N, C-alpha and C positions, 0 to 999 in steps of 0.2 A: 644594463637590464638583465636581473634575476631570472632563470626560467624554471619550469617545471618538465618532466617527463612522463608523458603516456605512451607506454610501450617502444616505438622507433620515433616517437615525434618530440621534440623538443618546443615547447612554447614560452614566447615572454609573458609574464606575471600579470601583465595587464589585459591579457586576454581574457584572464578570468577573473580581475578588479572593475571591469569596466562596465558602465551601464550604458548600451545604445539600441536603439530601434529608429530606424531608415522612416525618415518624412520626405519624400519624393516629391510631394506637391511644395514643399518648402524650399529646397535644396534644387528642384526643377533638375535631377539627376545627373547635378555633377559631375560625379564620376565618372560618367561616361565620355564627358566632353573636356575637362581640365587634367591635363597630364603633361606629363614630358614624352612618353610613349605610349604605345597601343597595349592592349591589356595582353600581359605574354598568356601563350597558350603553350601545351604541350604537340609534341611529332603525332600523336593520335587522332588528337584534336583539328590538323588541318585538314583534312580531307572532311569531315563533318563541315568549318567553317566552308569549305570549297561546294558544297551540297548547299547551306544555306544560304550561300549566297547564288548559286543558279535559281533555287524556288524566289528568292524574296528580291531579287536586284528592281524589279519592275516597282517595288513600295521605296527603293530608296534615295537617296538625296541625288542629283544626276554627276555631282563629283564624284562623289561615293562610287558611283558603276564606272566612272573614267578613270580612279585610281586602281581600283580591283582590274580591271581590262589593262589596263597599261604595266601596274608593278605586281600585281596581284594581290591578293586576302590579306596573306600576312608576308611578314619580312622578316628577317634576322638582324638582330643587333652584331655591335661590335664585340660584344661579351658570346656570342652564340646564342643568345636565346630568341626562339620565337613570339614575334608578338602581331598583333590586329594593327592591320593598316588605318591610316588617322587619314581624316582631311586637312588642308591647310590650316583650319580653324583651331584643331587639336580633337575634334570628335571624330570618335570611331566614324567607320564606316558605316556599322550595322545601326547607329543611329537615326531613329526615327522620331517625328514629336507628335505627341497626342493633343487632342482638342484644346486643353488647358496649354498647350507651349512645354510640355515635360518631355524631356530626351526620355525617349525610352528604347529598351534594346528591340530590333525587329524578329532578332529569333525568339526571344522570350516571349514577344507577346504572339508569334504563332504559335508557339508552346501553350500557353493558357487558351488558343482558341481553339488548340488539338487539331493543328493542320501538319505538327512534327512530332517526334516523340526524344528531342534533345531541347534539354533548355536553353543554356550556353555555357559558354567556356568555364572552367571551374573557378579559376583564377577570381572569375568577376562575381559568382556565385558567393564566393568565399569574402567577397572585398565588405570591410574593409581590412580583412587578414590579407598578409604577404606570404609567400614564401620562398623559401630557398632550400637546396638541396644540397646539402655539406657531407660527406664522408659516409653516405649511406645513410644520412637521418633529413629527415626534413627539419628544418629552424621555421618555426611560424610568428611572424609578429604585428602586432597591432600598428597600424599605419595612419595615425593620426594626422588630419590636415583639417586645421580649423577650421579654414573658408569652403572645404566641400561638406564636412558632414557636424559641424556643430548643432544643427538642430536634432540631428541624429541622439547625439550626446545629452542633451537637453531633454528630449522626451523623454531618451531612457532612463532617466534621473529620473523624469516625474513620474512614471511610469513603475521605476521598478523594473526596469526588463533589462538582465544581463546580455552581454554582447553573445557570452556562448550560448544563451537559448533561443536568441535572436536567429545565429546562425546554425541551430540543429538541423535542420534540411540540409543545408550547403554541406557542412561536418559529416553527418552521416553521409551522406554520398561521396567522399573522398575517400573517409577512413571506417565506415561500418558504422553498425547500432552499439556492439561491443565494445568498439575502440571509445563510441559517443558516449557510453554509459559509465564507460573506466572514465573518462575525461571530468562528465561531472561530477565526479566525486573526487577528484585532484581539484578540481575548479574550489572546492569546499571548503579544502585544506589551504587553498593559497588564502583564501579571504578569510580566513581564521589568524593565518600570521599576521594579516594587514587589519583586522578587527575592522573587517568591511563583511559581515558576513547579511547584514540586514540592508 
């Protein structure tokens, strides 16, 4: 996949050319439920997650509490990547269900209610983007999994919403407003190359 660069970040071209707008009431929060592993987290985020668990454990599924107490809130995979623990079903231990049965993040729900000042891990906020650190640079790829996000892609196409715009808050949180402004300009150039500016 061709890539473009914004400062010290390399991004796959489809980050610029993809239309995307989450429809959680249609996917039912699948990105928090389906997967081979838990969401990747940084070392700095682990104390935040542990604090969130202590604050929210009374709202979590009993199996989530059992796993957190026995194994911890996070675990480290064979590559040394820290990730959030998951239930046997594949659900993140912080998943709760709203009245419509949609899987939502208990941490984010508490954030929206003004109960915490931390929204959720940055990897969750950036999804469907995934970041790998290689030779001092971030490599950012769009992770397209049809069974998770086909409704988001269809909605983005229908409404004309770019993935780059949909993730403005998350990308600004990660890299800053100046970087994001430069990123948008770079996206325009990439779209011109592909003839997808409209």
